C-alpha positions as CSV (number, residue, x, y, z in Angstrom):
1,M,11.2,28.3,22.7
2,S,11.9,27.8,19.1
3,T,9.7,25.1,17.2
4,P,11.9,22.3,15.9
5,P,12.3,22.1,12.2
6,R,9.7,19.9,10.4
7,Q,11.2,16.5,9.3
8,K,11.9,16.0,5.6
9,R,9.5,13.7,3.9
10,F,11.1,10.6,2.2
11,T,10.8,11.1,-1.6
12,P,11.0,8.4,-4.2
13,A,14.6,9.0,-4.8
14,D,15.3,8.5,-1.1
15,I,13.4,5.1,-1.2
16,S,15.6,4.1,-4.3
17,A,18.8,5.1,-2.4
18,L,18.0,2.6,0.5
19,K,18.6,-0.3,-1.9
20,G,21.7,-2.2,-0.5
21,I,21.8,0.1,2.5
22,R,19.1,-1.2,4.9
23,P,15.6,-2.8,4.5
24,I,12.7,-0.5,3.6
25,V,9.6,-0.5,5.8
26,S,6.3,-0.2,4.1
27,L,2.6,-0.7,5.0
28,T,-0.7,0.3,3.5
29,A,-2.6,3.2,4.8
30,Y,-6.1,4.6,4.0
31,T,-7.0,6.9,6.8
32,T,-5.6,9.9,8.6
33,P,-5.4,8.4,12.2
34,V,-3.8,5.3,11.0
35,A,-1.3,7.2,8.8
36,R,-0.2,9.2,11.8
37,I,0.7,6.0,13.6
38,L,2.3,4.3,10.7
39,D,4.3,7.4,9.8
40,R,6.5,7.3,12.6
41,H,7.8,3.7,11.7
42,C,7.5,3.5,7.9
43,D,9.7,4.8,5.0
44,L,6.9,4.3,2.6
45,L,3.2,4.3,3.0
46,L,1.1,2.8,0.0
47,V,-2.5,3.9,-0.4
48,G,-3.3,0.7,-2.2
49,D,-6.3,-0.4,-4.2
50,S,-6.5,-3.1,-1.6
51,L,-8.9,-0.7,0.3
52,G,-11.6,-2.0,-1.9
53,M,-11.4,-5.3,-0.2
54,V,-10.3,-4.2,3.3
55,L,-12.5,-1.2,3.7
56,Y,-15.4,-1.8,1.3
57,G,-15.7,-5.5,1.3
58,M,-15.3,-6.1,-2.4
59,D,-14.4,-9.4,-3.6
60,T,-11.5,-8.1,-5.7
61,T,-9.8,-4.7,-6.4
62,V,-11.4,-4.4,-9.9
63,G,-14.2,-2.1,-8.8
64,V,-12.1,0.6,-7.0
65,S,-12.6,4.1,-8.6
66,M,-10.3,7.0,-9.0
67,D,-12.5,9.0,-6.7
68,M,-12.0,6.4,-3.9
69,M,-8.2,6.5,-4.5
70,I,-8.1,10.3,-4.3
71,A,-10.3,10.5,-1.2
72,H,-8.1,7.9,0.7
73,G,-5.0,9.5,-0.7
74,Q,-5.9,12.9,0.7
75,A,-6.9,11.2,4.1
76,T,-3.5,9.5,4.3
77,M,-1.6,12.7,3.3
78,R,-3.1,14.5,6.3
79,G,-1.6,12.0,8.6
80,A,1.7,11.5,7.0
81,S,4.7,14.1,7.4
82,R,7.7,11.8,7.1
83,A,6.9,8.7,4.9
84,C,6.9,8.7,1.1
85,V,3.4,8.3,0.2
86,I,2.5,6.4,-3.0
87,V,-1.2,6.0,-4.4
88,D,-2.3,3.2,-6.6
89,L,-3.7,3.8,-10.0
90,P,-6.9,1.9,-10.0
91,F,-8.0,-0.7,-12.6
92,G,-9.0,1.0,-16.0
93,S,-7.3,4.2,-15.2
94,Y,-4.1,3.5,-17.0
95,Q,-4.3,0.4,-19.3
96,E,-5.8,2.1,-22.3
97,S,-2.9,4.4,-23.2
98,K,0.2,6.0,-21.9
99,E,-1.8,9.5,-22.2
100,Q,-4.6,8.1,-20.2
101,A,-2.1,7.0,-17.4
102,F,-0.5,10.5,-17.5
103,R,-3.8,12.4,-17.1
104,N,-4.9,10.2,-14.2
105,S,-1.5,10.1,-12.6
106,V,-1.4,14.1,-12.8
107,R,-4.9,14.1,-11.3
108,L,-4.0,11.8,-8.3
109,M,-0.7,13.8,-7.6
110,K,-2.3,17.2,-7.8
111,E,-5.5,16.3,-5.9
112,T,-3.8,14.2,-3.1
113,G,-0.2,15.9,-2.9
114,C,1.2,12.2,-2.9
115,D,4.7,11.5,-4.0
116,G,4.2,9.1,-6.8
117,V,1.8,6.4,-8.3
118,K,1.9,2.7,-8.4
119,L,0.6,0.6,-11.4
120,E,0.6,-3.0,-12.1
121,G,2.2,-4.7,-15.2
122,G,5.4,-5.7,-16.7
123,E,6.4,-5.8,-20.4
124,E,3.2,-4.5,-21.5
125,M,3.3,-1.4,-19.2
126,A,7.1,-0.6,-19.8
127,E,6.3,2.1,-22.4
128,T,3.7,3.7,-20.1
129,V,6.1,3.9,-17.1
130,A,8.8,5.4,-19.4
131,F,6.4,8.0,-20.6
132,L,5.3,8.8,-17.1
133,V,8.8,9.0,-15.6
134,S,10.1,11.3,-18.5
135,R,7.3,13.6,-17.7
136,G,8.0,14.0,-13.9
137,V,5.8,11.2,-12.4
138,P,7.7,8.8,-10.0
139,V,6.3,5.4,-10.6
140,F,6.2,2.4,-8.4
141,G,5.8,-0.8,-10.4
142,H,4.1,-4.1,-9.4
143,I,5.1,-7.6,-10.9
144,G,4.5,-11.2,-10.0
145,L,0.9,-11.7,-8.6
146,M,-1.1,-8.9,-9.8
147,P,-4.4,-8.5,-8.1
148,Q,-6.1,-6.3,-10.9
149,Q,-5.5,-9.3,-13.4
150,V,-7.1,-11.7,-11.1
151,N,-10.1,-12.4,-13.7
152,T,-7.5,-13.3,-16.3
153,S,-4.7,-15.0,-14.2
154,G,-6.7,-17.8,-12.7
155,G,-7.3,-16.2,-9.2
156,Y,-4.9,-15.5,-6.2
157,R,-2.3,-18.2,-6.5
158,S,1.5,-17.6,-6.1
159,K,3.5,-17.2,-9.3
160,G,6.8,-18.6,-10.8
161,H,6.3,-22.4,-10.3
162,S,7.0,-23.0,-14.1
163,E,10.0,-22.2,-16.2
164,A,7.6,-20.1,-18.5
165,E,6.2,-18.1,-15.6
166,Q,9.6,-17.5,-14.2
167,D,10.9,-16.3,-17.5
168,K,7.9,-13.9,-17.8
169,I,8.3,-12.5,-14.4
170,R,12.0,-11.9,-15.2
171,R,11.2,-10.0,-18.3
172,D,8.5,-8.0,-16.6
173,A,11.0,-6.9,-13.9
174,R,13.8,-6.1,-16.4
175,A,11.2,-4.0,-18.5
176,I,9.8,-2.1,-15.6
177,D,13.4,-1.6,-14.2
178,E,14.7,-0.2,-17.6
179,A,11.7,2.1,-18.0
180,G,12.7,3.9,-14.9
181,A,10.6,2.9,-12.0
182,F,12.1,3.8,-8.9
183,A,10.9,0.7,-7.0
184,M,8.8,-2.3,-7.6
185,V,6.4,-4.6,-5.6
186,I,7.1,-8.4,-6.1
187,E,4.1,-10.1,-4.9
188,G,3.2,-13.7,-4.5
189,T,6.3,-15.0,-6.2
190,V,8.5,-18.0,-5.3
191,E,11.4,-16.9,-3.0
192,P,14.4,-17.9,-5.2
193,L,13.1,-15.9,-8.2
194,A,12.3,-12.8,-6.0
195,R,15.9,-13.0,-4.6
196,E,17.3,-13.2,-8.1
197,I,15.3,-10.3,-9.4
198,T,16.3,-8.2,-6.4
199,A,20.0,-8.8,-7.1
200,N,19.6,-7.9,-10.8
201,V,17.5,-4.7,-11.0
202,A,18.4,-1.2,-10.0
203,A,15.1,-0.4,-8.7
204,A,14.2,-1.2,-5.0
205,T,12.2,-4.3,-4.7
206,I,9.5,-4.4,-2.0
207,G,8.3,-8.0,-1.3
208,I,5.0,-9.2,-0.3
209,G,4.8,-12.9,-0.2
210,A,8.1,-13.0,-2.1
211,S,11.6,-13.0,-0.2
212,P,13.4,-11.6,2.8
213,A,16.1,-10.8,0.3
214,C,14.1,-8.2,-1.1
215,D,15.1,-4.5,-0.6
216,G,11.9,-4.0,1.7
217,Q,8.7,-5.4,2.7
218,V,5.0,-4.4,2.6
219,L,1.9,-5.8,4.3
220,V,-1.7,-4.7,4.3
221,S,-2.0,-3.2,7.6
222,D,-5.2,-4.5,8.5
223,D,-3.8,-8.0,7.8
224,M,-0.5,-7.3,10.0
225,L,-2.6,-6.0,12.9
226,G,-4.7,-9.1,13.0
227,L,-8.0,-7.3,12.2
228,F,-9.3,-10.2,10.1
229,N,-9.6,-13.7,11.7
230,E,-11.4,-15.4,8.7
231,F,-8.5,-15.9,6.5
232,K,-4.8,-15.4,6.8
233,P,-2.5,-15.6,3.6
234,R,0.6,-17.6,4.0
235,F,2.8,-14.6,3.7
236,V,0.9,-12.6,6.5
237,K,2.2,-12.5,10.1
238,H,-0.2,-11.2,12.7
239,F,1.9,-8.9,15.0
240,S,-1.3,-8.2,17.0
241,A,-4.6,-9.6,17.5
242,L,-6.8,-6.4,17.2
243,A,-9.9,-8.3,16.1
244,N,-10.0,-10.1,19.5
245,V,-9.3,-6.9,21.3
246,I,-12.2,-5.0,19.6
247,D,-14.6,-7.8,19.9
248,K,-14.0,-7.8,23.7
249,A,-14.3,-3.9,23.9
250,V,-17.6,-3.9,21.9
251,A,-18.8,-6.7,24.2
252,D,-18.0,-4.9,27.3
253,Y,-19.6,-1.8,26.0
254,A,-22.9,-3.6,25.1
255,E,-22.9,-5.2,28.4
256,E,-22.6,-1.8,30.3
257,V,-25.1,-0.1,28.0
258,K,-27.6,-2.9,28.7
259,A,-26.9,-2.7,32.5
260,R,-27.3,1.1,32.4
261,S,-23.7,1.3,34.0
262,F,-22.7,3.5,31.1
263,P,-22.8,6.2,30.9
264,G,-22.0,7.0,34.5
265,P,-22.2,10.4,36.2
266,E,-18.6,11.2,35.2
267,H,-19.8,10.8,31.3
268,T,-22.7,13.3,31.6
269,F,-23.2,17.0,31.8
270,Q,-25.0,18.5,34.8
271,I,-26.5,21.9,34.8
272,R,-24.1,24.6,36.1
273,T,-25.2,26.4,39.4
274,K,-24.7,30.0,39.5
275,K,-22.6,31.3,42.1
């Protein structure tokens, strides 16, 4: 019996081509087993620097390192055979110069095998985006609320409530689009503005706290799965309540260990008798 051919992986060009065809499905992934599950359902998996907060308990994404992104990029690539995999450039790895951004983008792509990189920023990063794209690095942009700039932007608040903010986000979107980004995240931006930008850029727009009119949507997987009960941002929907499921499973385990009912005979190894 012949082995079925391996399914082709989505490329950045494939993601871009979905604009206007159907919504793009995207989630974050940081580990091999989770990537294997998500890969069956997602067009794009984002190894986001959100892992600093989700996996490492950091207050912001600022402390995430290149080594962390590479390790989790490699883990995600081991579990993904279908989805396009994009890895975030962490804070401080690309802002200094376009040459620095190129060196670190190449390192990310070579060491993980990912399909492209994501960076935050608008007008100020357009030259860098064009530099990367012209040298063979697919770039996924990120405008609106930018977590890496939380220390200078006044915290995690939605954007686009004033005319000045709206004009800035429009300029950012146009600059990143014209620089050649294949897609861009629009995060935490008022709905009418995200809808307008989607209609006026060539790049695919991926919304998170933006608009259902965006070309696709992304959420942090751990948020979507309900692994955190303490805080739920307005734009998050819990499609499951795994925190409660895990809590009950651990409680049952602890009770059986204390009662010595686990492990039972079926979970232990006995001496084999010789025949």
